[in-house]
N, C-alpha and C positions, 0 to 999 in steps of 0.2 A: 285555255286553252282547250277548251270543249270545242269553243267557235272557231278556233283557227285549225284546229284537225279538222272539223266537217268544212271550212272552205277549202283546203287543202286534197279532201279527198273527194267533191264538185268539182274544182279545176281539175285534177287528176282523169276523172269520169269523161270529164268532157272533151278533153283532149283523149283522151284512150276510144272517143268515140270517133274525133275527126280525123284522126290518125287509120281509122280502122276503116270508113268510108273511102279515106284518100288513098290508101293501100290496094282494096281492092277494086276502085274503078281507075288504078295503075293498071294494075293485072286486065284487066275488065280491056281495055284501050291498046295495050303493051303487047299482051301474050294470049295464045287460045288457051285458056286453064278451062277446067269443070268447075264445078259449084265448090267443091272441095279444093282445089286449088286458090282461088278467088277469093273465099274467107279465109282460106290459110296465113293466105300474102295481108289482108285485111289484119288477123290476129298478129301479123307477125311485125306491122311497121306499126302495130297503134301501142305493143307492149314491150318491144326489145329494148327502145331507150329507159323503159321503168326499170328492167330488169337488169340492166347494166349497171343502173343508176342502182340501184340495190344490195348488187353485190361487192361493185366498189364500197358500201357503206359496211359492209357486213352486216346489211338487214337481212336476214335467211330466216324461213324461205323468202324469198320475193316477195314485195305484196300481190304479185300477180298472182298466185297459188295458195293464197292465204286468203285469199277478201275473194269469193264468187262471182262479185260484182263485176270486176276486171273482164274476165273472162267472157260472162255475158254481155257485157257491152260490147267487148272487142266482134265477137261473134253477131250481138246482131246489125253493128254497125258495116261486117262485110256482106252479113246476108242480106239489109236494107240495097246497097251497092250492087248486089248482084240480081237483085229482080228489078233495079232502076235502070238494070244498064241500059238499056234500047237508046232509054231516054239521054243518059248520061254520055254516054265511050266515045263521046264524039265532040265534047262539050271539053275545053281546056279548062278555062277559067273556074272554073266548080274545084276540078284537082287540084287546084294551085292555093284556093283559097281556102281549102282544106288542110290542106300540108302547112298553109303560114298560122293556122288556128292552133293547131294542132302542136306545133314548133313554139305556139306563145307559152300555151298553155304549159307544157311541157317545161319548157326551160324555169319558169315562177317555180311550178312545185320542186324542182328539181335541185333550187337554187337553195330554197323554203327546208328541204328534208335534211338536206346538206348540213346545214345552220345547228338544226333541230338536232342534229348525230354528233356535235362539239367541233365542226372544221372550221378553217379559215375564212377570211370573207371571200380571199382571191381562191382557194381551191371551191368552194362555196360556187363562184361562179361558173367556173370553170366544170363542173357536175351540172351546174344546172343545164347548159349548154351539150353537153354531152348527153345529158334526156332528152333534149330536145331532137338530136340531131342520131341519137343513135340507132331508133326504129328506121327510119328514110335511108338508110346506109347498110339498111340490114335488106330492107327493098331493094334496091338499086343493084345493090351486090346480086343477087340472086337473079335477079333483071336480066346481070349481066351488062349495067352500066358503072359507069364514071359515080361514083356517088355525088349527092348532090351540095351536099356540105363541101368537095373539093374542087366545083366548079361551077353552082348556080348563083346568080342576082344576089348578093347579099344576104348568105342564108345562116352562116355560123356568127357573121355580125351581128342580126336583129337579136340570136340567144342569147348571146353576151350580153348585151345590149337588155336585154329584159331582164337579167340572172342577176345584173351586176344593179337595174333599181329595185329587184326585190331586196335584196344582201343588203342595199345600203335604208332599205325603208324598217328593216326589222332592227337592224343598231340602231337607228335612230328612235326607237320604239313607235314607229307612226303606223308600221304593219297593219293589214286588214282588210276589208270588202275590197273600198275605190284604193286603196295600194294595190293591192294584186292583181284588179283588172286593169289600174292605168300602166303600171310593168305589160302585162299579156298586150294591149292596146299598142304599147311605143313600138312592142317586137312586130307585132303584124303590121303594123304601117311601117315600119324600114324594112319590111322585105317586100311588101306590095310595091312600095316607091320604088324596090330594085325591079321588080317585075315590070312597073310603068314605065319607067323612064330607061330599062335595062341598064341599069347602075351596077358597078364588080368591085368587087377586092382588087387593088392594085395584083397587077400582072407583071411579071418580069419586064426588064426592059427591052425594047424591041419584043416583043413576044406578041401573039394574036392572044386575044381574048375568048378567040371561038376555036374549039377541040378541034382535033382533023379528025377525018372520016374514019369512021370504022370503030372511034371511040366510043361508041356507046348513047352518042347525046340524041339519038332518034326520039326520046322521052320528053324533049325540051318542050314546054306549052308555053307559047309566044313567046317570050321569050328568057324563059324560065325553065329547070327543072321543077316535075313535082316528086 
């Protein structure tokens, strides 16, 4: 149990750092924000999904506020992005990669924690996906974009796959570091394949997969949003 708790914490903090970098770099790239705005958006991106997860599970106060490491890691990620912004603010791919990494780790930890709280397999998969997309959804809303989960190339689907693999390995009694990393890698690979090959979930018949002008899609990086 101690090893599993340590694994969950390590993945959670890694995802927190990745999403903090992503949110802060997105702020630098898409909005003229000062250091407070950049770090704040990074922290919201990093911590939003976990807060939603813990509130839905009744795990109060959320881990973000009961463990100083979450706030420290999120703030650190935002500051790193701020001070490296001159080198990174024109690079689209690092933002997308960080987004995929955060999505992957949070999908795994969200599903795992949901099972620890006694939720069923289906509910755990859904909560894992919500954990993965929650922070990015808040980020996009604050930047006045249509959230990535509603329009990006295979965004929610990879999170669902990663969460489903996590649930299957836990219920199969084979969960551990290799299984957790395997689930995260599967989520990451599917997300990046969607970016690379412009793959999308099905759209309504006869509809275009490109959003209309003015829909807030200015933040797309390559063929994806971040």
